[in-house]
C-alpha positions as CSV (number, residue, x, y, z in Angstrom):
1,M,28.3,-28.9,25.1
2,V,28.5,-26.4,27.9
3,V,24.9,-25.4,27.5
4,N,23.7,-29.0,27.7
5,Q,26.0,-29.7,30.7
6,A,24.6,-26.6,32.4
7,G,21.1,-27.9,32.0
8,L,22.1,-31.3,33.5
9,V,23.8,-29.5,36.4
10,A,20.6,-27.5,37.0
11,R,18.4,-30.5,36.8
12,K,20.7,-32.5,39.2
13,A,20.5,-29.6,41.7
14,G,16.7,-29.7,41.4
15,D,16.4,-26.3,39.8
16,D,13.8,-25.5,37.2
17,E,15.8,-22.9,35.4
18,V,19.5,-22.7,34.3
19,A,21.4,-19.9,36.1
20,S,25.0,-18.6,35.8
21,K,26.1,-20.8,38.7
22,H,25.1,-23.8,36.6
23,F,27.2,-22.5,33.6
24,V,30.2,-22.0,35.9
25,E,29.9,-25.6,37.1
26,A,29.4,-26.8,33.5
27,I,32.6,-25.0,32.4
28,K,34.5,-26.7,35.3
29,I,33.2,-30.1,34.2
30,A,34.2,-29.4,30.5
31,R,37.7,-28.2,31.5
32,I,38.7,-30.6,34.3
33,G,36.1,-33.3,34.7
34,D,33.1,-34.1,36.8
35,V,32.9,-34.6,40.5
36,S,32.1,-38.3,40.8
37,G,30.5,-39.9,43.8
38,A,32.9,-42.8,43.1
39,E,35.9,-40.6,43.8
40,R,37.3,-41.3,47.3
41,A,36.7,-38.7,49.9
42,L,39.7,-36.7,51.0
43,N,40.9,-37.1,54.5
44,E,41.8,-34.2,56.8
45,D,45.5,-34.4,55.9
46,E,44.9,-34.4,52.2
47,R,42.5,-31.4,52.5
48,T,45.1,-29.5,54.5
49,R,47.9,-30.3,52.0
50,I,45.7,-29.2,49.1
51,A,44.6,-26.0,50.9
52,V,48.3,-25.1,51.6
53,H,49.2,-25.8,48.0
54,E,46.4,-23.7,46.6
55,A,47.2,-20.9,49.0
56,G,50.7,-20.9,47.4
57,H,49.1,-20.2,44.1
58,G,47.4,-17.2,45.6
59,L,50.6,-15.9,47.2
60,V,52.4,-16.2,43.9
61,A,49.6,-14.4,42.1
62,R,49.7,-11.6,44.7
63,V,53.5,-11.2,44.2
64,A,53.3,-11.4,40.4
65,R,50.4,-8.9,39.8
66,H,51.0,-8.7,36.1
67,W,49.7,-12.3,35.7
68,R,46.0,-12.6,34.8
69,A,43.6,-12.6,37.8
70,R,42.6,-15.9,39.3
71,R,39.0,-16.9,39.4
72,G,39.0,-19.3,42.3
73,D,40.1,-22.6,43.7
74,D,38.5,-26.0,43.4
75,S,39.7,-28.5,45.9
76,W,37.3,-31.3,45.1
77,P,38.6,-34.2,43.1
78,R,37.7,-33.9,39.5
79,G,38.6,-36.6,36.9
80,R,42.2,-37.6,37.5
81,R,43.1,-34.4,39.4
82,I,43.0,-34.1,43.1
83,G,42.2,-30.4,42.9
84,A,42.6,-27.5,40.6
85,S,43.3,-23.8,40.6
86,R,41.8,-21.5,38.0
């Protein structure tokens, strides 16, 4: 499933070959849903709230170093989530 999705991501991006960045996006899609053009755009207040919320995850991870390392934030709406932290 992820390999096929990575191919779709590459094709949608206009690339002729599948690269690691396409697999990363395919894994995001498999885990938390696709970014849909039908999703409403976030306004400035929502983006600020999400950024502050996600920064809180980073602060907690910094304080609790024994937790597994974070791989990044994703503040774009995906599926039913408004944003996600990995």
